[in-house]
N, C-alpha and C positions, 0 to 999 in steps of 0.2 A: 504494500500500500504506500509506504514512504517513497519507494522508487517511482510509483505512478505519479505521486504528487510532485516529485522533483522533475519528472518528464513533462508534466503539465506546465510547470513554471518555465521550463526551457522552451516549450512551444509558445507560450505567451510572449517571452522575450524575443524569440526569433520572428514572431509575426509583427513586431513593432516596426521593423525595417527590412523587408525582404530585398534581396539583391538579384536583379534579373541577369546580372553579368556573372554571377558565381556559377561554377561548374555543377555544384549540387545545390538544390533548392533547400535552404535551411528550414523554411516553413513546412514543406512537405516531409522533410526528414524528421522534424520534431513530431508531426502528426503520426507518421508511421511508427516511430519509436513508442509513442504513447499507446497506439493500437496494439502493438505486440506485447508491451509490458502488462497490459490488462487482459491478455488472453483473447484479443480481438473483440472485446466487449464494448470498447469506447471508440467512436469515430468522431474526429473533429471536423467541423465545417467552417469554411472561411471563404469570403468573396469580397473583393474590392473593385469598384468600377467608377471611372470618371468619364464624363462625356461633355464636350463643348458642342453646342448646337446653335445655329442661327436660323430663325424662322421669319419669313416675310409673307404677310398676308394669308397665314394659314388658319386664322380663326374667323374669317369672314366678317370682319368689321369690329370685333371685340379684342382690343389689344393686338393689332394685326402684326406688329414687328417685335421680335424678341431675340436677345442674345443671352444664352444661359450657360453657366457652368454647373453641371449636375454631378453630385457624388453620392455613392451608395456603399455602405459597409455592412456586411453580414458576418456574424460569428455565432457559432452554436456547437452543439454536441448531441450525438445519439448514443444511447447506452442500452445494451441488451444483457441484463444480468443473468437471465435464463432464456432458454430457447423459445418460450412461449410469450415473453414480455419484451416490448420495445418502448423506450422512453426517448422522446426527441424534443429539443428546444432550439430556437433560432432567433436571435435578436437582430434587428435591422435599424440602421440610422441613415436616413435619406435627407440630403440637403441641397439647397440651391444658394450657395454662399453669396453670390453677387447679384441676386435677383432684385434687390432694393425693396420694393413694397412687399408685404407679406405674401409669400409664395402659396400657391394653391395646394390642395391635398394630393394632387398627382405629382407634385415636385418635391414636397417637403413633409417629412414625418420624423421628428426627433426620436432618439432611441426608443424603440417599442418592441413588442413581442410579435414577430412575424409568424412563428410557429411554436406550438407547445401541445404535443399530442401523445397519446398512449395507445399502443397496439397490443391486443391480446389474441393470440392464435392457439387453437386447440392442437395438441399433439396427436390426437386420435382421429380427428376429422379434418376436412378441408375448410372449416369455418374460421373466420377471423373477424374481430371487431375492433374498431378504432374510433377515437373521438378526441375532440380538442380544437385546436386551430392549426390550419395547414394550407399550403398552396396545393391546388388540385387541378388536374387536367383530364378531360375525357375526350376520346376520339381525336379528332383533328382540332380540338379546342374551339370549335365554332359555336358550341352551345354552353359549355362550362369550361373555363380556363383561367389561368393566372398569367396575364401578359407581363413578361419579363422586361420588355423594352421600357415600359413605364418606370419612372424613377422609384416610385413607392410600391409598384406591383400591386397585385390583389391577393388577399388571403381570405380564408373562410373559417368560420366556426362551424363544426360539422360533427356528424355521427354517421357511421357506416358499418353495416353488417354485410359480410361478403363470403360467398362460396366460390372457390376457385379450383378448377381441375384442368387437365390438358384439353378437354373438349368444350369447356364453357367457363365463364365468369358471370356470376349473378350477384348484383349488389343492390341492397336497399339503403338509401341514403337521404339525409337531410343536410343541406348546406345553406349558410347565410353569409353573403359577402360582407367582409368587415368594412365599416365606415371609418375612413382615416380622419383622425383628429390631430393635426400637425403638432400641437403643443401639449396634448393631453394623452392619457392612456386610451388605446382603442378598445373600448368596452364592447362586449357582445351586444348586438342589436338584431333581434330576431324578427323585427317588423318587415324585413325584406328577406324572403326565404324560398328555397326550392327543395322539393322533396318528391321521392318517387323511386323508380327502379331503372337500373342501367344494366344491360346484358351484353356480353361479348361471346360470339361463337366462332372460333378461329378455324379456317380451312374446312368449311362445310362441304364444298363441292368444287373440284378442280381448282383448288387453291383459293376459292372465294371465302372471305370472312365477312361476318355480319355483326354489326352493333345495332341493338334495338333498345329503345328507352321510352318511358312514359314519365313526364315530369310536370309537377304542379308549381306554378310561380304565384306566390301570394305576397302582396305588398300593401301596407297601410300608411297613414300619414307619419307615424313614428318611423317607419322604414324608408321614408323619403317620397311617398306618393303625394303629389300636389294637386291632382284633379279631384273632381267630385266622386264620391263613393270610394271604392277600393279597387285594387287590381287582383284578378284571379284568372290566370290563363293555364290551359292544359295543353301540353305539347306532346305529340306522339310522333316519334321519328325512327328512322332506320338508315344505316349507312352500310354500303356494300363496297368491298375493296379487295384487290388481288391482282394477280398477273394476267397478261394477255399474250398472244403470240408476238413474235418479233421483238421481244424484250420490253414491250409496253406494260405499264401498270395503270390501273384505273381506280377511281373513287367516286361513288355516287351517294348522295344523301337527300332524303325527302322528309319534310316535317309538316304535319298538319296541326292546326291550333284552334282551340275553342275556348269557352269560358266567357269572361267579361273583362273589358277594358274600361274601368270606371263604371258609368251607368249604362254603357252600350255593350251589347253582345259582341264577342270576339269571333271573327271568322277569317283566319289568315293562314298563310303557308309560306314555306321557303324551300329551296332546293339548290343543289350544285352538282356539277359533273366535271371531272378532271381526268386528264391522261398525262402520262410522263414516259419519257424514253431516254436512255443514255445513248450517246453517239460519240464518235471520235472525229475531231477536226484537226488534221495534221497529226501532231503528237499530243494534242491536248484532249483529255476527257471532258465531255460536255453533257450536261443534263438539260433536256428540253421539256417544258411542261406548259400546258394550257388548261384553263378552266373557265366555265361560264356558270354564273349563279344568279339567283333572283330571290327577292323577298317582297311580298305583297304590300300594297299601300291602300289607303282609304280614299274614296271619292268624297270630295267636299259636300257636306250636307247629307251624307248617307246615314240611315238609321242605325247601322251596325258598323263596328270598327273592323277594318281590314288591314291595319298596319301591324306587321309582324312584330311580336315581342321577342327581341333577340336574346333574352335571358342574360347570361354573364360570360360572353365569349372573350377569347384573347384575339382581338381583331388585327394585331400588328401584322402587316404584310398581306392581309387578306384583301384589302382594297387599296393597295399602294403603300409605298414605304413611308409616306408622310402621315399615315393614320388619320386621314381627313374624314372618313365616312364609316357608317355602321351598316349592319345587315338589316335594313329597314327601308321599304319603299325604294328599292334599288335593283337594277339589273347591271351586272358587271362582267366584262370579259377581261381576263388577266393572262398574260404570258410571262414566263420566267425562264431565263437562260443562265445556267451556272457553268462557268469555264474554270477548270482547275489548272491554273498556270504552273504551279509547283505543288509539292505535297503539302506545303504550308499556306500557299496563297490562292485564294479563290475570288474571282470577279463575277458579279451578278448584274444582269440587266432585266429590269421589270417594267412592263407596260400594262396599263389598265385603261379601259374605256367604259364610262358609266352613264346610265340613263335612269331617270325616275320610272318607277312602275306606274304610278298615278301622277299625272301632271298637276293635280290640285292638292296633293298631299305634300308634306315638307321634305326637304333634304335633311337627313339626320347625321349627326356627328358620330364618331366611334363610341362615345359614351351613351348615345341614345337621345341626346337633346336635339331640338330643332335648330337648324342653322339658317335656313331660308325657306320661304313658302310663297307661292302665288296661287291663291284659291281660284283665280279666274282660269288658270291653265294657259294663258296667253304666252307665258315665257317658254313653253315647250317642255320637253323632257330630257334633252341632252345636257348632262351635268358637265362633262369634260373628259379630258384624257390626262394621264400622268405618266411621266417617263422618269425612271430612277436608275442610277448606277451606284453600286456599293461594293466594297471589297473587304475581305477579312484575311488576316495574317496571324497564324498561330505559331507561337514560340514557347515550347514547353507548356507551362500552365498559364501563360499569358496569351491574350487575344487582342489584337489591334484592329480597329474598324474605322472606315471612312466612307462617306456617301454623300451624294447630291441628288436632289429631286426637283422637278418642275411640273407644275400643273397648268395645262392649257385649257382655258375656260371654254365651256360650251354655252349654248344660247341661254339656258336656264340661269347659270351663275352670272353671265354677262348682264342679264336683265334685272335679276333680283339683288345682286350685290356688285354694282358697277365699281370698277377700280381695283377689285381684288385680283391678285395675280400670285398665288401661293408658290413659294420657293423654299428649299430646305437644304441645309449643309450641316454636316457633323463630322467630328473625329472623336474616337473613344478608345479606351484601353480597359481591359478587365483581367483580373487575376483570380483564379479559382483553385482551391485545393481539390484534388481528384481522389 
């Protein structure tokens, strides 16, 4: 035990000033020593990320230009004293040191509890139960996810009972996205919650896998609902994915939605279809992918709501690298080309083209808030096109990133938000213990 304490102190000291130029990473070495000294029962977790970004016109009229330095530090530990019990905790400190005015909850959250969960697994069955606070991702994170690009990310207070085998995974879960309080402790707030079942059936037929889920989203005024009544939507969805001939892979997802959106009945849907294939251009491996997706919207004055409730997705890169839009009242074509220039360096080119599903419904942000609307429909449906280029370079446990993006306005944006011309630039570095 004394040896473990000494090694823990060594790890803390080494983490204070990591050297990327050293032949051996002192932080990783200290974490590995602690893991071995405790009989592989303790795993240290550490991440440090810094990003400088410049945004021009990306908020459609609300604080349109920003230059921000963002920093995020995570440190935690996972402890497994016996085979059937896991304890995990992770602290996170997210800052925007030169922001000036009080930063929003997406940029700043002084040291808080990002994760604190307990997992209990039966040694005699395939059942396991976990609860607490945790970052969660399901499927391709289009319905439930923790977006890591956000400086504060998203975490959930949750409970989950799961049965897992080689043929299936069945989970009953309740999750509530944590509401960030930048200068206070993030207390549980179950006024905004999702509960239901999520099932995974791998390789059912010719390599095809299926995810199926039924989720209830309930939200009241305590949980952030600001309209009349409350929100209560029921989402029934399925995702199909697997290999195709000639090295292609595919992914399809369909979601139907009922319930109520405030005082109106909810009748909405969403879907996407994607294909991907690796090729070689010269001596460089290249991954080519394309997808088309849609989410329904409401016609102005209709007696029922048709605007899809996107739940809590991780939308980063789903609608362009600038994270301008969400999966609501939108039809999007997206292509992505990844060129692996070296083992460490990858360059990406992303293109998106977006149209409103309903001309009289709003254009929604990634968070789900309305950005612009023309109830007459005269502005049309073409939102615009986005072109992004970004690169990643990996050196040991360090990742260096840089990217640029430009949004080309369509008729709808030109008419409803004149003068807006979104552009984006960033450079970043991240260190993560493995």
